[in-house]
N, C-alpha and C positions, 0 to 999 in steps of 0.2 A: 501384692497387686501392683506395686511400683514396677517390679520387673516385667509384669505382663503389659503394663502401660508403655514402658520403654520399648519393649519388643514390638508392640502394635504400632508405635510411632515409626519404628524402623521399617516394618512391613509396609506401612502406608507410604513412606517416603520412597522406598525402592521400587515397589510395584503396585501401589494403590491397593494393598491387601485389605485394609479395613473397609474402604469404600466398596470394593468388590464383594467382600464378605457380607456387608449389610444388604447390598442389593440382591445377592444370591439368597440370603436367608429370607428376606421379604418375599422374593419371587417364588421360592420353593414351598413356602408355608412354614408355619412354626411347628416343627417336629424335632425331637431330641436328636434323632439320627442325622438329620440334615445339619443341625447346629454343630454337632461334633465333627461330622465329615468336613464341612466347609471350614471350620476352625483349624483343623489339622492341615488342610490343604492350602488355605489362603493366609493363615496367620502363624506360620511356623516359629517365627522369632518371638511372638507373644507367648506361645506355649513354652518355649525354652526359657523365656524370662520368668514366667510363672513358676516353672520347676526350679530354676536357680534361686528365686526368692524363697521358695519353700525350703530348699537346702540351707539357706542362710539362717532361717528361723530355727531349723533343726540343729544346726551347728551352735547357734547361740544357746539353745536349751542344753545341749551337751556340755558346753563350756561352763555354763553357770551352775550346772548340776541342780541341787535341790532348791536353791534359792528361787530360781525363776523357771524351773521346768514346767510347772503348772501353767504359767503364763504362755509359754511357747506352745504347749498342747492346746490350750484354749484358743490361741490365735490361729493355729492350724485348723482346728475344728470349726471355728467361726468362718474362716475362709472357705473351707470345703463345703459347708452347709449352704453358703450363699452363692457359690460359684454358678450353679445352674440358673439361679435367679438373675445373676449378672449377665449371663449369656443371652437370656431373653431380653433384658433391658437394653443390651448393646444393639440389638436389632431395631429398636424403636426410639431410643432416646439419644440426644446429643452426647458425645463421648464424655465431656466434662461433668454433665449432670449425672450420667450413669456412674462415673467414678465416685462422685460424692455420695450418691444413694448407696452404692455397693459398699463403700467404706463405712457408712453409718450402719448398714445392715450387718456387716461382718463384725463391727465393734460390739453391737448389741448381742449377736450370737456368741461372740467370744466371752462377753460378760456373763451370759447365761451359763455357758459351759464352765466358767470359773466358779460360779456360784454352786453348780451341781457337783463339782469336784470337791468343794469345801464342806459340803453337807455330809456328815457321817452317815454311813448306811446303817440299817437296823442290825445287820450281822456284826458290825464292828463295835456296837455299844455293849457295855457290860450289863448283864441281867442281874437283878437283885437276888 
């Protein structure tokens, strides 16, 4: 999310991308298709920053191997699950409040994923 925030700041500074994006999303109505379309058109550096941040997390998981691979997967899953919510929040909340809420939601979702990955499945347990 830091990569996305940095990219969004650059988009805003260079061509008021974030301000234009919020106005366009509010004006067009809250639909997933408009959110995605306006995001790709008006916030290209934010999208690039988000993807680069994801690559950093994947690289960290690959380098750390077994020790922290579950943490990296959980972080990715938490971010992916909360990203649609973050797009909706961006259209209506101030940026700093949205980042705080999104960070909290992503951390909660990542924690849930981590708990689910640690719970052994029924198939993996030995039967008496």
